[in-house]
C-alpha positions in Angstrom: -15.9 -15.1 40.3 -14.2 -14.1 37.2 -10.7 -15.2 36.3 -7.7 -12.9 35.7 -7.6 -10.7 32.6 -4.7 -11.1 30.1 -4.5 -7.9 28.1 -1.9 -9.3 25.6 -3.2 -8.2 22.2 -2.8 -4.6 20.9 -5.9 -3.3 19.1 -6.3 0.1 17.4 -9.6 1.8 18.4 -11.1 3.6 15.3 -13.9 6.1 15.1 -16.2 6.8 12.1 -15.8 10.2 10.5 -18.2 11.5 7.8 -16.5 13.6 5.1 -18.0 15.5 2.2 -17.6 13.7 -1.1 -17.8 16.8 -3.2 -21.0 15.9 -4.8 -23.4 16.8 -2.0 -23.1 13.5 -0.1 -20.8 12.0 2.4 -18.2 9.2 2.6 -17.3 7.4 5.8 -13.7 7.3 6.8 -12.3 5.7 10.0 -9.8 7.5 12.1 -7.5 5.8 14.6 -8.1 7.0 18.1 -5.3 5.1 19.9 -4.1 1.5 20.9 -5.9 -0.5 23.5 -4.4 -3.6 25.0 -7.1 -6.3 24.9 -8.0 -9.9 25.7 -10.0 -11.3 22.8 -12.3 -14.3 23.2 -14.3 -15.8 20.4 -18.1 -16.5 21.2 -20.1 -17.7 18.3 -20.0 -17.8 14.5 -22.1 -18.5 11.5 -22.2 -18.3 7.7 -24.6 -15.9 6.2 -25.8 -15.4 2.6 -25.0 -11.9 1.5 -26.3 -10.1 -1.7 -23.7 -11.5 -4.0 -21.3 -13.4 -1.7 -21.3 -15.6 1.4 -20.2 -14.1 4.7 -18.8 -15.5 7.8 -19.9 -13.7 11.0 -18.4 -14.3 14.4 -19.0 -12.6 17.7 -16.2 -11.7 20.2 -15.9 -10.7 23.8 -13.1 -8.1 23.9 -11.9 -7.0 27.3 -9.9 -3.7 27.7 -8.9 -1.5 30.6 -11.7 0.8 31.7 -11.7 4.6 30.9 -14.1 7.3 32.2 -17.4 7.7 30.4 -16.3 11.0 28.6 -12.8 9.8 27.7 -11.9 9.5 24.0 -10.1 6.2 25.0 -13.4 4.5 26.1 -14.8 2.4 23.3 -18.4 3.0 22.2 -20.9 1.1 20.0 -20.5 2.1 16.4 -16.7 2.3 16.7 -14.4 -0.5 15.7 -11.2 -2.3 16.8 -8.5 -3.2 14.3 -6.0 -6.0 14.5 -4.0 -5.7 11.3 -6.6 -6.5 8.5 -9.2 -7.8 11.0 -12.0 -5.5 12.0 -14.2 -5.9 15.0 -17.3 -3.7 15.0 -18.4 -2.8 18.6 -22.0 -3.7 19.2 -22.1 -2.8 23.0 -19.9 -2.0 25.9 -20.4 -2.9 29.6 -18.4 -2.8 32.8 -16.7 -6.3 33.3 -16.3 -6.0 37.1 -17.9 -4.2 40.0 -14.8 -2.2 40.7 -15.0 -0.8 37.1 -11.4 -1.7 36.2 -12.2 -3.4 32.9 -14.8 -3.0 30.1 -16.3 -5.8 27.9 -16.8 -4.9 24.3 -19.2 -7.2 22.5 -18.1 -7.1 19.0 -18.8 -8.7 15.5 -16.3 -9.6 12.7 -17.6 -10.1 9.2 -15.4 -11.9 6.6 -16.2 -12.3 2.9 -15.8 -16.0 1.9 
């Protein structure tokens, strides 16, 4: 049995938007879709060597209230959740409980050291 869910942290759901760069290519911008109240739980973390810098990568379990499959308020892989300057890239989304009241977003945060 799972414990109670404490949705105490407001996170902004952001979606990627490709916009023309004026030179035949595209730039990726992020558009806010709305605020979701969440429970954020750290899972694992590690240090990774990047091309020119060291990176810290951590995974998180983020629980939010469920929304229908076609709702713009339902998080999807490839979107991200923002908490101020912190960014959580959503890797996958699953139902947390059999009743479908909550969703679990498995997300990753990457920080340059």
